[in-house]
C-alpha positions in Angstrom: 85.1 -36.6 -102.1 81.8 -37.9 -100.8 79.7 -40.1 -102.9 76.2 -39.1 -104.0 73.1 -41.3 -103.9 70.9 -41.9 -106.9 67.3 -42.3 -106.1 65.1 -44.0 -108.7 61.7 -45.6 -109.0 60.3 -47.6 -111.7 59.1 -51.0 -110.6 58.3 -53.0 -107.5 61.9 -54.0 -106.9 63.1 -50.4 -107.2 60.4 -49.4 -104.7 61.6 -52.0 -102.2 65.3 -51.1 -102.6 65.0 -47.3 -102.5 61.6 -45.6 -102.3 59.9 -47.0 -99.2 61.6 -44.1 -97.5 59.4 -41.8 -99.6 56.3 -43.3 -98.2 57.7 -43.5 -94.7 58.8 -39.9 -94.8 55.5 -38.7 -96.2 53.7 -40.6 -93.4 56.1 -39.1 -90.8 55.6 -35.5 -92.1 51.8 -36.0 -92.2 51.7 -37.3 -88.6 54.0 -34.6 -87.4 51.4 -32.1 -88.7 48.5 -34.2 -87.1 46.9 -34.7 -90.5 44.7 -37.6 -91.3 45.1 -39.5 -94.5 42.0 -37.8 -95.7 43.3 -34.3 -94.8 46.5 -34.7 -96.8 44.7 -36.4 -99.7 42.2 -33.6 -99.9 44.9 -31.0 -99.8 46.9 -32.7 -102.5 44.0 -33.5 -104.7 44.4 -37.3 -104.7 42.5 -40.2 -103.3 42.9 -41.4 -99.8 43.5 -44.9 -101.1 46.3 -43.8 -103.4 48.0 -41.9 -100.5 47.7 -45.0 -98.3 49.3 -47.2 -101.0 52.1 -44.6 -101.5 52.8 -44.4 -97.7 53.0 -48.2 -97.6 55.4 -48.5 -100.5 52.9 -50.2 -102.8 52.7 -47.4 -105.4 55.4 -45.2 -107.0 53.9 -41.7 -107.2 54.3 -39.6 -110.3 56.4 -36.5 -110.1 53.1 -34.5 -110.3 51.5 -36.3 -107.4 54.6 -36.1 -105.3 54.9 -32.4 -105.9 51.3 -31.9 -104.8 51.8 -33.9 -101.7 54.9 -32.0 -100.7 53.2 -28.7 -101.5 50.3 -29.7 -99.2 52.9 -30.5 -96.5 54.8 -27.3 -97.1 58.1 -29.1 -98.0 59.9 -29.6 -101.2 60.4 -32.9 -103.1 64.1 -32.4 -102.8 63.9 -32.0 -99.1 61.8 -35.2 -98.8 64.2 -37.3 -100.9 67.5 -35.9 -99.8 68.6 -35.0 -96.3 70.9 -32.0 -95.7 74.6 -32.6 -96.2 77.8 -30.6 -96.1 77.2 -28.6 -99.3 80.1 -26.1 -99.2 81.2 -27.8 -102.4 79.4 -30.6 -104.3 80.5 -32.2 -107.5 78.1 -34.5 -109.3 79.7 -36.6 -112.0 77.9 -37.3 -115.2 75.4 -40.0 -114.5 75.8 -39.8 -110.8 73.4 -36.9 -109.9 70.6 -37.6 -107.5 67.5 -38.3 -109.5 63.9 -39.2 -109.0 62.2 -41.2 -111.8 58.7 -42.5 -112.3 59.0 -45.3 -114.8 55.5 -46.4 -115.5 54.6 -48.6 -112.5 51.0 -47.8 -111.5 51.2 -44.0 -111.4 54.5 -43.5 -113.3 54.6 -41.4 -116.4 58.3 -42.1 -117.4 59.5 -38.7 -116.4 62.7 -38.2 -114.5 64.4 -35.3 -112.7 68.1 -35.0 -112.1 69.0 -32.7 -109.3 71.8 -30.2 -109.9 71.6 -28.4 -106.6 71.8 -30.3 -103.3 69.1 -29.7 -100.7 69.8 -27.3 -97.9 67.4 -25.5 -95.6 68.8 -22.1 -96.6 68.9 -22.8 -100.3 67.4 -20.1 -102.5 67.8 -21.9 -105.9 67.0 -25.3 -107.3 67.9 -26.7 -110.7 67.1 -29.9 -112.4 67.6 -31.6 -115.8 64.1 -32.9 -116.6 63.7 -35.9 -118.8 60.2 -36.1 -120.3 59.3 -39.1 -122.4 57.5 -39.0 -125.8 53.7 -39.4 -125.8 53.7 -39.1 -122.0 51.1 -37.6 -119.8 50.9 -33.9 -118.9 53.1 -33.1 -115.9 51.2 -30.8 -113.7 49.3 -28.5 -113.5 51.5 -26.7 -110.9 51.0 -23.3 -109.3 53.2 -21.9 -106.6 55.3 -18.9 -105.6 58.5 -17.9 -107.3 60.0 -17.7 -110.8 61.4 -20.3 -113.2 63.5 -20.4 -116.3 64.2 -23.2 -118.6 66.4 -24.2 -121.6 65.5 -27.1 -123.9 68.6 -29.2 -124.3 67.1 -31.9 -126.6 63.8 -32.5 -128.4 60.7 -30.3 -128.1 58.6 -29.2 -125.1 55.0 -28.3 -125.0 54.6 -25.8 -122.1 51.1 -24.6 -121.1 51.1 -21.4 -119.0 47.9 -19.7 -117.9 46.0 -21.8 -120.5 48.3 -20.8 -123.4 50.2 -23.5 -125.1 53.8 -22.9 -126.4 56.0 -25.2 -128.4 59.6 -24.8 -127.3 62.3 -26.3 -129.4 66.0 -27.3 -128.8 68.0 -24.2 -128.1 64.9 -22.2 -127.0 64.5 -20.8 -123.5 61.5 -19.7 -121.5 60.7 -17.7 -118.3 57.5 -17.2 -116.3 56.3 -16.4 -112.8 55.4 -19.6 -111.0 52.1 -18.3 -109.7 50.7 -18.8 -113.2 49.2 -22.3 -113.6 51.6 -24.4 -115.7 52.0 -27.9 -117.1 54.3 -29.5 -119.6 54.9 -32.6 -121.8 57.2 -33.7 -124.6 56.0 -32.6 -128.0 56.2 -34.8 -131.1 57.5 -38.3 -131.4 60.7 -38.0 -129.3 61.3 -37.2 -125.6 63.0 -34.0 -124.5 65.5 -32.8 -121.9 65.2 -29.5 -120.2 67.5 -27.5 -117.9 64.9 -26.2 -115.4 65.7 -23.7 -112.7 63.3 -22.4 -109.9 63.7 -19.9 -107.2 62.8 -20.3 -104.4 63.0 -24.2 -104.2 59.6 -25.6 -104.7 60.1 -29.0 -106.5 
């Protein structure tokens, strides 16, 4: 059985060990589309200087920023972080799933996404276990095509959809069309974990 790679980010050493590829891949995708730094920064709603630092491996982007950059490039975060593999059958052992974390270094908000579904060009579904820290920043806002459903595994989630805030507790589930603007964060004094599923892949 093939081994699976874990992708993490949290500090400068982590960035040198694993995430320079994110910056390099972003730069390659941008140049393939003949976009200037300013073009992509404007499309993603971030500063040109921040994008330059991300591309050069000097800053670990938050999940929110990475999602916006990938959306502006019309690719998914999963596609950026993980190349296509033979996915006729994939088993991820506990603690061995591919993950992207943003652990507080410059742009990090401490959130982390564990991928449950491997990337493939023809994939129609994506699923993650989202780990959201207590007292963290809002993740989002996001707005894109598709639908999503979630189930809170642990803690409490504050989910804002179309300007309406909802407190979702352990054991509760939610669903909404993804073209409604949405954002989320942990609610209360503890972090939360959410099983989060999207179709089509957009993360």
